[in-house]
N, C-alpha and C positions, 0 to 999 in steps of 0.2 A: 821836580824842588829838591833841594838838601833838608834834612830835618836835622834841627841844630842839637848838640849832642849836650846834656848836661850830667858830669860825672860825680858821684860823691861816695865818698867811704861807706857813709852811713848815715839812714834813713827813718823814718817813723815808718813812712808807706811810700814806696814810688808815685802810686796814684796822688797821693795826697801834696807832694811836692809838685805832679803834674799841674794839678788845680791851682797850685800858689803859681804856676808861671803863665797861666792862661789868665789868672788874677793881675798879673804883674804888665800883661800887656802882649805875649808869646800866643802868635798864631798855632804852632805845631813845633812840633819835639819830641825827645827823646831824652827819658830820667834812668840814668843808669845808679847803680849803687851795689858796694860791697856787701852789704850789711841790711838789713831791715828790720826794725825795733817792735813794728807794731804790722807788718804786712797782712793782709787780709783776703779773702777767698771769698766766693759766692756764700749770699745768704749771711754777711758778719763772721765767718770761720777765719780760724787763726790760718795765715798761711807761715808756715815753719822756715826759717831763711837760712839754712846752712852755710857755712864759709864755702866761697868753691862755688857754688850754684849762680845761675846767673837770674838774677832780679832786675825786672827793668818796665817802663811803661812809654807807651808812645801815647801823644794826642797832636789832633786836630779838627778843623772846624768839617761837620758833616751837615746835609739839607737836612733843616727841620722838619722834616716830613718823613725820614727815612726812621723805621722800629728799630733800634739798637737790637733788639734780640736777633735779628735779623743779619746782624752784623757779627755775632758769634759764631756763628756756622763756619762763616768767610774765613773771621781770621783765624779758626781754629785750623782751616783747610790750608792756610798759609803756613802753619808752623808743620803742620803736620807733613808737608809737601819736604820743605828742607831737611827735617829730621831724614824723609827716607833718605836723602844723600848719606847719612851716616850710620843707619841701623838696616839691616836687611830682613829682622822679622816683621812681622804684620804690626802695622803702627793704627790703632784705632781711637776713633772720637769718641769720648764717652760722654752723652751731652749729663746735664747743661753745659760743660765748658774746660774738660780735662780730655786729654791724649796721654792713651796707653800703649802702653807694649808690653805683648804676654801676660794682658790682663793686672797691668802694674804701673801705677798712675807714672809718669815721666815730664806731667807740663800739667800747667791749671791757668788759665787766663781768666780775667777779671774786668769786662766791659761797664764802667759807667759813664754817664753824661753829665754833663755840664752847662746849664746854659749862663750865658755871661756877653753883657752886651749886645743883646738882641742876634747874639749868636746861637749854637748850637755846637757845642764841644764834645767828640769820642774819646774818653781816656781807656786806652788800654793796655792791663796791668798783666805781665807774662812772669811766671816761674818756670822756669825750667832746670831741670837736678842733671847736673853735670856729675859731678865728682862724689856725692852723697846722695841718700836716698834718706829722708824723714821717716822716723818712727810714726807710722797712725795706726790709729786701734781702730781695727776691721777693714785696713783700707793699703794692700800692695801697694811697694813705690819701689820705687826703680831709678837708676842714673845714666847716664850715655858712657862716661867711661866704664861703668861693669858690663853692660851689652856690649860694646864695639873692644872692649879690651884694650882700649886705646884712652891715651889724654886727650883729649879734645879740646881744643881752642876756645876760650870763652870769648875773647873778642873776634874771632873769625867769626863764631855761631853769629855773634850779635851783629856784627855788618851784614852778614847774610839777612837776617831776619829784617833789620831796618831797609835793605836795599827793596827788597820784597815789599815792604808797606809803601816805602818812598815810589815804590813804580805806582803803588795801587791807588794811590791818593793824588795822585798827579791830574 
């Protein structure tokens, strides 16, 4: 299956748009946006969407019996593996839904489920700091460009992640 990409300049939240697409009849896809005005994280926390960073959501049908909480770690591992191609430092999964490098947050994931037309959908919102690091009180952050001392292509990184998820959900 090839995940259809929907690209936007600005959205409230890529997860919100993914849920709209599901209600419009799409069974899977990727929502990509340059900016989110109301991105969100775990427990309703605000996700800071600095320009140039990567914000997207992947959605697809899952088995109704699968517990979403079990998929969070699996999804984090996919991102961690791809980031390890860029980063020499030790990358860690910080439960429940973050990836850190040198104890600084570089990525957050928000898994949400939606039941629609007797199907269960998983929506995975992913935010990766590429060019800048948001200022979060009591939570150090970092970004790919800073760690690698290079300019990382947002498009190439996105394509690698989408391909990995495309293989996973086949």
